[in-house]
C-alpha positions in Angstrom: 40.7 109.7 62.5 37.3 111.3 63.0 37.5 115.0 62.6 35.5 117.3 64.9 34.2 120.7 63.8 35.6 123.1 66.3 34.6 126.4 64.7 31.3 126.6 66.6 32.8 127.4 70.0 30.5 127.9 72.9 29.4 131.4 73.6 30.3 130.8 77.3 33.9 131.5 76.6 33.1 135.1 76.0 32.1 138.0 78.3 31.7 137.2 82.0 32.0 133.5 81.3 35.4 133.8 79.7 38.0 131.5 81.4 39.9 133.5 84.0 43.1 131.4 83.3 44.0 130.4 79.8 46.9 128.0 80.3 45.9 125.1 82.5 48.5 122.7 83.8 47.0 119.2 84.1 49.0 116.4 85.7 48.8 112.9 84.4 50.4 109.5 85.0 51.7 107.2 82.2 48.5 105.1 82.1 46.0 104.2 79.4 43.3 106.2 81.2 45.3 109.5 80.9 43.8 109.5 77.3 41.0 112.1 77.9 43.5 114.7 79.2 46.0 114.0 76.4 43.4 113.9 73.6 41.6 117.0 74.8 44.9 118.9 74.1 45.9 117.0 71.0 42.5 117.4 69.3 42.0 121.0 70.3 38.9 120.6 72.4 40.6 122.9 74.9 40.9 125.7 72.4 37.2 125.4 71.7 36.5 126.5 75.2 39.1 129.2 75.4 41.9 127.4 77.3 45.1 125.7 76.6 45.7 122.4 78.4 49.4 121.8 79.3 49.7 118.0 80.0 52.3 117.4 82.6 53.7 113.9 83.1 54.2 112.9 86.8 56.3 110.2 88.3 54.0 109.1 91.2 50.6 109.6 92.7 52.3 111.2 95.7 53.6 113.8 93.3 50.2 114.4 91.9 48.8 114.9 95.4 51.5 117.3 96.5 51.4 119.4 93.3 47.6 119.7 93.4 47.8 120.8 97.1 50.6 123.4 96.3 49.0 124.8 93.2 51.8 123.7 90.9 49.2 121.7 89.1 45.8 123.2 88.3 44.1 119.9 88.0 45.0 116.3 87.3 44.0 112.8 86.2 43.7 111.5 89.7 42.8 108.3 91.6 39.3 108.8 93.0 40.3 107.7 96.5 43.3 110.0 96.4 41.1 113.1 96.1 38.9 111.9 98.9 41.9 111.0 101.1 43.4 114.5 100.7 40.1 116.1 101.5 39.9 114.0 104.7 43.5 114.6 105.6 44.5 110.9 105.5 48.3 110.6 105.6 48.8 114.2 104.5 47.7 117.8 105.3 44.0 118.3 104.9 43.0 120.3 101.8 39.5 120.8 100.4 39.3 119.1 97.1 37.0 118.8 94.1 36.0 116.1 91.6 35.1 117.7 88.4 34.1 114.6 86.5 34.9 110.9 86.2 37.4 110.1 83.4 36.8 106.4 83.0 35.3 103.2 84.3 36.9 99.7 84.6 40.2 98.7 82.9 42.5 98.0 85.9 43.7 94.5 86.9 45.4 92.4 89.5 48.5 90.7 88.3 50.3 87.7 89.9 53.8 86.5 89.4 54.3 83.5 87.2 55.5 81.3 90.1 52.0 81.6 91.6 50.3 80.1 88.6 48.0 77.3 89.7 48.9 77.9 93.4 47.1 81.1 94.4 48.2 83.3 97.3 47.3 81.0 100.2 49.9 79.1 102.1 52.8 81.5 102.1 54.0 85.0 102.9 53.5 87.1 99.8 54.2 90.8 99.0 51.6 92.7 97.1 51.9 96.2 95.7 49.4 98.9 95.0 49.9 102.4 93.7 48.7 104.7 96.6 47.3 104.0 100.1 43.9 105.6 99.6 43.6 105.1 95.9 41.5 102.9 93.7 44.1 100.2 93.2 44.6 99.7 96.9 40.9 99.4 97.4 40.4 96.9 94.5 43.3 94.8 95.8 42.0 94.8 99.4 38.4 94.0 98.3 39.5 91.2 96.0 41.7 89.6 98.6 39.0 89.9 101.3 36.4 88.4 98.9 38.6 85.3 98.7 39.0 85.1 102.5 42.5 86.6 102.6 43.0 89.5 105.1 45.0 92.2 103.2 46.3 93.7 106.5 47.3 90.4 108.1 47.9 87.7 105.5 50.1 89.5 103.0 52.7 92.2 103.0 51.7 95.5 101.3 54.0 98.0 99.6 53.4 101.1 97.4 55.0 101.2 94.0 54.4 103.6 91.1 52.5 101.8 88.3 55.2 102.0 85.7 57.6 100.3 88.1 55.4 97.3 88.8 56.6 95.0 86.1 60.3 95.6 86.9 59.7 94.9 90.6 57.9 91.7 89.8 60.6 90.6 87.4 63.3 90.9 90.0 61.2 89.2 92.7 60.4 92.1 94.9 56.7 91.6 94.7 54.4 88.6 94.1 51.4 90.5 92.9 50.1 94.0 92.3 47.1 96.0 91.3 47.6 98.8 88.8 46.2 100.4 85.8 46.9 99.5 82.2 49.1 99.0 80.2 51.2 97.7 83.1 49.2 94.5 83.6 49.3 93.6 79.9 53.0 94.5 79.9 53.7 91.9 82.6 52.1 89.3 80.2 54.1 90.5 77.2 57.3 90.3 79.3 56.3 86.8 80.5 56.7 87.7 84.2 53.0 87.6 85.3 49.4 86.7 84.6 46.1 88.5 85.1 44.3 87.0 88.1 41.3 89.4 87.8 40.3 92.5 85.9 38.9 95.2 88.1 35.6 95.1 86.3 35.2 91.5 87.7 35.5 93.1 91.2 33.0 95.9 90.5 31.4 95.9 87.0 31.3 99.5 85.9 33.3 100.8 88.8 34.5 104.4 88.8 38.3 104.8 88.2 40.2 108.0 87.5 38.7 111.5 88.0 39.5 115.0 86.9 40.6 116.3 90.3 41.5 119.8 91.5 41.7 121.7 94.8 38.5 123.4 95.9 40.6 126.6 95.9 41.2 126.3 92.2 37.5 125.9 91.5 36.7 128.9 93.7 39.3 131.1 92.1 38.8 130.0 88.5 35.2 128.7 88.1 34.9 129.5 84.4 38.3 127.8 83.8 37.2 124.7 85.7 34.0 124.6 83.7 35.8 125.0 80.4 38.3 122.3 81.3 35.6 119.9 82.3 33.7 120.5 79.0 36.9 120.0 76.9 37.8 116.8 78.6 34.2 115.6 78.4 34.3 116.1 74.6 37.6 114.1 74.5 36.0 111.2 76.4 33.1 111.2 73.9 35.6 111.2 71.0 37.6 108.3 72.4 34.5 106.1 72.9 33.0 106.9 69.5 34.8 104.1 67.7 37.5 101.5 67.8 39.4 103.6 65.3 39.5 106.5 67.7 40.7 104.3 70.5 43.5 103.0 68.4 44.4 106.5 67.4 44.5 107.6 71.0 46.7 104.5 71.8 49.1 105.5 69.0 49.5 109.0 70.5 49.8 107.9 74.1 52.5 105.4 73.1 54.9 108.3 72.6 57.7 109.2 75.0 55.9 112.2 76.3 53.0 110.1 77.5 53.2 106.4 78.3 56.4 105.5 76.4 55.3 102.0 75.6 54.5 100.1 72.4 51.1 100.7 70.9 50.7 96.9 70.9 51.0 96.9 74.7 48.4 99.7 75.1 45.7 99.0 72.5 44.5 95.5 73.1 42.9 96.0 76.5 41.7 99.5 75.5 39.8 97.7 72.8 38.6 95.0 75.2 40.9 92.2 74.0 42.2 90.3 77.0 44.9 87.6 77.0 45.4 86.6 80.6 48.9 85.2 80.3 47.8 81.8 81.5 46.4 80.5 78.3 43.0 82.3 78.3 41.7 85.0 76.0 38.5 86.8 75.7 36.8 89.9 74.4 35.4 91.8 77.4 32.4 94.1 76.6 32.9 95.6 80.1 36.4 96.9 79.5 37.7 100.4 80.0 35.0 103.0 79.0 35.4 106.7 78.8 31.9 108.1 78.0 28.9 105.8 77.3 26.7 108.8 76.6 27.9 110.6 79.7 27.1 107.8 82.2 30.8 107.2 82.8 31.6 110.9 83.4 28.8 112.0 85.8 30.3 112.4 89.3 27.8 110.2 91.2 27.7 110.9 94.9 27.5 107.2 95.7 30.8 106.6 93.8 32.7 109.0 96.1 30.9 107.7 99.2 32.1 104.1 98.4 35.7 105.1 98.8 35.0 106.6 102.2 33.3 103.4 103.3 36.5 101.4 102.3 38.7 103.9 104.0 36.7 103.4 107.2 36.7 99.6 106.6 40.4 99.4 106.5 41.1 101.8 109.3 42.2 104.8 107.3 39.4 106.7 108.9 38.9 106.3 112.6 35.3 107.4 112.7 32.4 107.4 110.3 32.3 110.7 108.4 29.0 112.3 107.2 29.4 110.3 104.0 26.8 112.2 101.9 27.8 115.6 103.1 31.5 114.9 102.2 30.5 113.7 98.8 28.4 116.7 98.1 31.4 118.9 99.1 33.8 117.2 96.7 31.8 116.0 93.7 30.9 119.2 91.8 27.7 118.1 90.2 26.7 121.7 89.7 29.7 122.6 87.7 29.6 119.3 85.8 26.0 119.9 84.7 27.0 123.3 83.3 30.0 121.8 81.4 27.8 118.9 80.1 25.3 121.4 78.8 28.1 123.2 77.0 29.3 120.0 75.4 25.8 118.7 74.6 26.0 115.7 77.0 23.0 114.4 78.9 23.1 114.4 82.7 21.6 111.4 84.7 18.5 112.2 86.7 19.8 110.5 89.9 22.9 111.3 91.9 23.2 107.8 93.2 23.6 104.4 91.4 23.3 100.8 92.4 26.0 98.1 91.9 26.7 94.5 93.0 30.3 93.7 93.7 32.3 90.4 93.5 31.1 89.2 96.9 27.5 89.7 96.1 27.1 92.7 98.3 25.0 95.6 96.9 26.2 99.2 97.1 23.7 102.0 96.5 24.8 104.7 98.9 21.7 104.4 101.1 23.3 103.2 104.3 27.0 103.9 104.1 27.9 103.4 107.8 26.1 100.1 108.0 27.8 99.0 104.7 31.2 99.9 106.0 30.7 98.0 109.2 29.1 95.0 107.6 32.2 93.2 106.2 33.5 90.1 108.0 37.0 91.1 107.1 38.1 94.6 108.1 40.8 96.5 110.0 39.3 95.5 113.4 42.3 94.7 115.7 44.9 95.7 113.1 47.0 98.8 113.2 46.7 100.4 109.8 49.8 101.9 108.3 50.0 104.0 105.2 52.3 101.8 103.1 
């Protein structure tokens, strides 16, 4: 394992920049992309910046949401869309929120049950699961179905299931497909109950995934702590992406009962970009889960946050168009991230927007969000949207 010299701690942890709160409770879900939070604590990057990260395993994304809102958690590995949903008051009490940084890109998947192999999802009533109504997995699932001409609100039944319970529910026939994070897609293949229909990077290459989320109140009360936390997790992201050996070491640690509680052989392959789809295909995917990429992964692009708002509007979770850019500027704390990046020696991109082309050939660059949201042939129009 690569050793990091932690003796040259930043001067920002002293004097007026000293963290106001030393012990920081960070929620996480048993998923591969909890790695930055876990490794920041394991490798001591937190101590370098004058804090102690206390990783706290959570049972569901609803628990993460509720504990962030109540202050029981200081911050969390969170679904990008969850943070935006809480800020907009979708399905819960409104609370101002903050995205401190992006933890990773790519690395989720849509898994179908074995009985659908060679048949697809047309021509029958099927039940699909995602992990949280406003979250990334719901949006990837909806987008993928719609791109194939299937209306997610009309043509299938939707349910919400915690990621670690997806495989069990598929095995007993409760669901026919799901979208979730790893290692629970690879686990379905290992258990011979499902196959990977699409990796999320096929839906949006380089898509944003989990973020380091917190309430805006936490950032206001403890700005130095929030900055130190961001710097520590940013260093962990860089460490993970430095080498395959580091990724494997992270997988070994996360396999423990305190974290994912799964075999390292279930976690490590897709973390390393090695994909077996469960239907006879295998490949090495250069666009697999990434944690750093010289900081490009971690920068909280405004256009990334705005995209989730466009999909919330597309699927009827928002009744009216919000001020997309203004909301993203409120939530994505680029100012604090830039200060943390300087502490960690990470470059900051020059632009706050980025351009992407998704699976249906539609380009997203954040320039005309209302028109983008209204431009899809398949949307919530005429459908009553329920938070399932």
